[in-house]
Phi, psi and omega in degrees: 000128179285168180299318181293322177295320179295320178298314179295325180294316180296317178300315181295318180292322178295319176299318180297317181295319181292325179287352171291337181246321186261131177265127179069217179054041181299315182297318179299313180297315179302312180294320179297318181288325176297314178299321180297314181290338176270352178083027183252162177272157185227138173250117180260123180243127179183160180293164182297149173089013180260016175070029177295313180294317179297323180297315182292317179294323177293324178297317181296327177289324179287346180260352183056044181243160174294145185218132173228137174256132176242117178272110184281125180227163182300336183261009179289134179257155178306320181293338177291343179259309187273334185112177184209162174276124179246144179285125179245133180246120180293125184293340183266315184260349185064012178291140183253142177204157178266135177235144180277125177258108182299144176269185183293347178291346181275077177201181181277317181238120180250120173268109176268089187281127181053059184297338179274011178263001183240152184295161183304325180300320182281324175303318183294345179295340179273347188302306182300318183297319184290325185266310188261357180055044178204165177229132179255126181218128179059034180079001181246137178268130180244121182284144178271161179297157178236126003284164181220127181228138169252118177245106186253151174239151173211151180266120182284352181283120181290122178219169178294145177086018177252146181230103180303139180295136176294155183303323181298325180278325176300325182293341179285340180277127179295314183236144159249120183252126177274125179256112185259172180294149177289161174287174181300312182293322179296319181292326176296319178294325176299315177299317182298316183288320191269352181250006179250200183261352182286135173227150181217151181223137179294146174266148178300136180250319182213148180263183182298318181294317179297322178295318179296323178294322179291325176295326176291322176301318180298315184292338181278354179289128183285155177229124179289157182299323183291333175286321175299317180295322178296318178299315180294324180296321180293311182295312180291337178291347179271352190266107181288340182256023180237117180067222178244095186291160174297149183306319184292336179293319180296336179271330189256332193240135172266316178220147179250192186276151178263185182300332180297333177296319179296320179298315181290327177299316181291314181297316179296322180293325177298316178298314180300318178300315180298320181289337176274001177086019180248147177260021175212159184268135177246169180301319182295336177292318178296319180296322183297324183264358187298315184293308180295333181280322192261337191298329180264004179252359179252122176261111180283155182283168178296318181296323178295315180294326177296330179270002179081020181270125181255174177297330177296322177295319180298315181298316178303317182293318180294313178302320181293339185251356178280131179271112181299339179282353176093018178295157183246132178210147176055026176079001178248119184303127175082007182246127179278157176286162180297328179290329180278334186291000000 
């Protein structure tokens, strides 16, 4: 079995195990597994009761990885996440010293449940962990386990006691995944499973070492220059303050995506290509990951929000006007003018 075949086999088995617990949500599971194989963090957004927490906990069981859930609340402190220095007294010599007591972030999979329920100071406690895979306390750096994933959930319904994530922290998440309501048949199956006596639990599919090996397989997939140019055209096409943007951008967008978006587009596209049975990245792979990668990195303008235009609408418009051949239009590399589109 080749490396790519092994990757597809693990992906298929993980999906099967997750569906033993989760009804439907195929797109959500696909995007979550793509981010996992690419080594990225995920922000799950959806109203309460859509099994976001159950999905993450089930994923950790199918991976045979360490798992901690952190319930974010307004009174949560940064040390409740990262850990703290505690005074230790030696029972024999009575000598006193400070020792670092690791917090729940020291595990493989961290579920940051309702991350927008805690103040920015506590939210920021995850920043260093998400990017540098370490925690600094008392001037000492403590490395986190490898692999390490933050899978966060948030409720999109505006209520009292919510603190929107700052753009800098949103940018650390590879994907923002929208969790929607189940269909009629799916909800009926949910009722059948959850109101009876049957229970099911996912079986482990791959361990930490196996997952790291699969991530290396993903990074080894080649990407042609025209795909890189297409990826850059999409990312740079979101920036209203770069070059001469398309007219609709100035009306709809306040800020666009940064270079980290391009990196995640390529990594996600590599995973998608491997799962589709290809050993190279194609244009359609970049398009498939565009929405989860870009939707939380585009800040729409007040006028756009007043018209009901979301970041997903902006992404759709840019994708429809990007020339896959790499043509240049309206001052944005790879973007055709509205007249040409």
